[in-house]
N, C-alpha and C positions, 0 to 999 in steps of 0.2 A: 571490346578487346583494351583493354587495359593500355595506355600512352606508355611506351617505354620509352627512355632515355636512351641516346646512342652508346653510354658509358653501361648499362644494366646489362647483367648476365646472369645466366640460369647455372646450375652447379647440376648437369643432366649423368646421369646413370644407366647403362643397359645392362643387364644380367642376363646370360643365354648359357646352354648348354655346357659350351665348350669355352667360351670366354665370356669376359665381364672388358667393358669398357667404360671410358667416363672422360670428360670434359668441359669447358666450358662454351656455352651457344650464347649469341648476342640474335636480338628480336630479328634480324635481317638471316637467322639463319647460319651463319658463319659458325666453324667450331676453330675453337684453340683449347691450348694443355692439354691435348687429348692423349690420352693414355691407355691400355691393353695389354691385360695379363689371364693368363689361362683361368677357367673355372677350376678351382682343387677339390678336391676330394677329401675322405675321412669323415672327421665330426664336422657338426655343425660351425660349430667355434675355426675351425680348421678352414671352412670355405667362406669365412667373413673376413680373416685378418686379412687377405691379400685385398678387399674390395674397399675394408676399411683403411689401410695405407695409401690406395691408390685414392681414394676419397681426401684423403688428408694432403696429399701433396698437389691436387689438382685445386684443392680450397685456397691455397698457399699460391698458386697463381693467378687471384684474383686480383690483387694490389689495388690499384686508386679506381677503379671499376665498382660498379655496387652490384652486390648477389640480392637478387630477387626472390630467388626460392629455388630450390631442389626439386627435380624432377626425375622419375626413376619409372622405365622399364623392367619388367621382370619376366623370365619365361614361367606359367602357371602351370595350374590354376592357383591360384589367389584369391584372398576374401578383403574386397575394400573398406569394409567395415570394419576389421582387426589391425588390415594394415599389414596380413601377414600371407606369405609367399610360400607355394609347396611345389618347386618347378620340378616334372617330371625327370628331369636327366641331372636333377641335383638330392640325391637320398636323405643325403643326411638331412635337409632343410624342407620341414615337414611341420608348417603352420610357422614359420622361422619369422620373426616381428621385425620385419624390411625396415618398413617405414619409423620406427620408433629408434632402433640403431643408426639409423640416418642420420633423426632429428636428434637424435645426441652427439655423433660428431658436428653438426654445423647446426647450432642452436641461431634459435632467434631469427629464421625463415622459415616459412610454409614449407613444408614435402608433400609433391603431389605421386602418388604412386597410381601404376598402372600396367596391364598386363604389356610384353614386350611386342606383341601383334598391334596392337591399341596405340602402342606408343611408333610402329612403322608407318600405321595408317595416318594418324595425325600428322607423322613428319613428311610422309608424302605428298597428303593434301595441302598443307602450309603451303609448303617450299620446293615440291618436287615432283611427278609425275601425276599426280594425283587432281593437278589446282587446274578450277575450274569445272570439277567433277563435283555434284553435289551428295550422286547415290556412287557412292563407292566400297570396293573390299579390295583390303591390299592383302597378299599373301607373302609370306616368310619362309622360306626352302634353305632348310640350314641342315645342323644336329638334328631338330625336328621341324614341324612345319605349323606354323604359326600365322594370324589375322587378327583382323580390324577390322570394325565397320563405320562406316563414314554415311548419314540417310539426312535428308535433308540439311546438307552443309556443318553437321554437328558429328562429332565424334558417341557413336553409339557403344558403353560399358556393361549393360545389364546392370540388377540387382547385386551381383557377387562382382563383376568386375569381366567377367569371362566371355562376353557375347564375340562375336566373330571369330570364334577358336572353331578355325576351318580345317583344321590337321585332324579335328576328332570327330569329324563327318565321317559316316559308314558311305562308301562308295562301292564296297561289294561284300555283299554279305554272306559267303562263304570265306573270305579272305584271309588272309596271314594275321596272325596275332599283332598287337600294335603294344610298342611301352608303356601307352596308358592302359592295357590289363583290357581292355577290348579286341575289336578283330574289324577286321576290313577297312580300319580308318584309311585318310587321303597319308596320314603319317607314316601308316604302315608299308606305304607303297612308294612314295614319293620323297622320304626324307634321304639327304646323302648316307648316312649306314643303313640305312634298309635298302637304298637300292645296290650298295657293295655287297649285301649280305645276300640278297636275291640272286645278283650275277654271280656271287662264289657259289651258292647251291647249284647255281644252272652250269658247273665247273668252269668258269673265270677263274684268272689267277691274274693280282697283281703285278704280274712279271712284263705280261702282253701291253703294250702299249707303249715303250720307252719309261718303265718305271724299272727300279729293281726288286729283286725277289722280295723286299721286306717292306713294295708300298711307297716309295721314297721315290720322289720326280728325279730324272737325269740328274746327276751331278750332286745330288744329295738335297737340294734347295728346298723351301718351300713356295708355293705360289701366290706372292702377295702377303708373303706373311703368316698366310691362313693358320688353321686351328686344324686339328689329325682328321677330323671329320670331315671336313671340306678337304682338304689336300685328297682322302680317299677319293670322294668322289672327281676332283680334279685328274686324280689317275685313271677312273673310268672314264672320263671324258676324253681323257689323251688315248684310249683304248679303243674305245667308241670312232675317233676321227681318222685313226688306220686302218677302221674297217671292222672291227671285231665286232661281231654280229651278236652276241651277247648282251656287250655294252650298248649296243644303240638298242637294244631290247628295253634295256632297263632304261634308257630314257624317252623311248618310247611308253612304256607302261608311267610312269612319274608322269609324262605331259598327259595323259589320256585321264589319269584320277586328278590332278588338279585342273581340268576339265571338269571331270564330273561334279567336282566340289565347288566348282565357280558359277555351273549353271543351276547347280543347287540351290544354291545361295540369292543368286541372282532370280529364280524363279518364285524365292521365299520373299527378297525386299526390294524386286523391281530396282536391279542397278542398272546403272549405264557405263560404268567401267570398271575393269580390274587390271591391278598393277601387283606386277610379280617381280619379288626379288631375293637376298638374301644368298650368301657363299654359292649354293648350286646353282643360281638363277645366273651365275657368269659363264656358265655354260649357255648363251641365251641361241647359238647355234643348234643345238642339239635339245635343248628344251623345248622353245617354241615352237619350231615346224610340228612335231604332233600334239603339242597344247591347241594352239588354232586348227589345225585340222580337226581333232576331237570336238572341239566347241563348237564347230559348223554342224557336225554331224550331231550332237547333241541340242543344241539351241534352236528348237524350229517353232517355239510362238512365237508371234509377230512380235511382241511387248520385250522378247530374248533377243532377235537377230540384230538389234543395232549395240550389243554386249561386245566392247572393246576389249583388248586386254594391251598392256604396254610395259614395257619393263622399269624394275623403279631407274629413277633418277637419282638418288641420292646416296644409292649403293651402300657400305656397311652402317653411315652416319644415320641413317632413316631414326631408329632408333631413339639416336642421341636429340637429333632437331624434331622429332616429336616430344619426348620427355619434356625439352625445354619448352612445346608450344602446350602444354598442359598448363604451366606456369605463366607466360606471356598471354594466353590467352584463353582463359580457363571458360568464358563462355561461350565457344565453338569447341574447344576439346575440355568438356568437363569430366569431372570422376566425381561418380555418385556418393555422396555422402552417409553418412554411417543413418541418419535419420530415415533416409528413405527406404532403407532393408525393414519389411514389417513380413 
């Protein structure tokens, strides 16, 4: 790990399917100059311009501190060698040169790119619920389902940068279509939008559980400023807490799917801990009980029985903190260089 000064900061960026966040992160994991904007649709440039404006605003807040790099986590898939991203939930970005565009905005410092799930894993391992676990899976449940792997105390990204993408492991061979184009993925069952879509197909209405007919929470407010996709999952959670059977089943299905994915990953990688975060995981009272029950049912081999599940400690800041870890601690959280791809 490089020796960081107290005044060193990283400009961290976290790009998701419904929101983009940025901020300055210090070596102790503290976050300042935090900004969040909705992910824009339209053309590639329409999606880029709000990101660029936010990065400029955060960059202007560096002041007397020393900027040592830019760390960015993006929804995937991505190509680390080319520095491009093709997020499933941002259709206009196919092969978008994110690393080069950020380098042009903030010249003179290195830009480290990784998947958003990998950054969440780095963040939780560095300063969150994954500390002390050298073999770790972090799952982010939100608009999609992402993930990242730490093995032997080091972030594992794989040759293309997409290792740990637990959301697109198949847990139901005859399952529903997934936004990735496949079928039966964890994301097709456990992401916020897919949970809501399944519940609606079973006859559930967003008007149940104290929400209005348009899916807005009571009083028209947003839970914690969350994005529309997460608000929809929060409406579903509100209905589940009032006893709505379909809403509860949606969370049960999601918990079982996450458990199946986690046990599969643990069987392949010999993991000791799973950390679950993201907007949907805010409903921990609904998601974690079926997840833990299913985990106990699936994990019967001796080396799997010690697998523990924890709630993420860093909340929505995990991706930003992890993006900074790529710069502050590149030995523990390496990004595969282009020369490694053959």
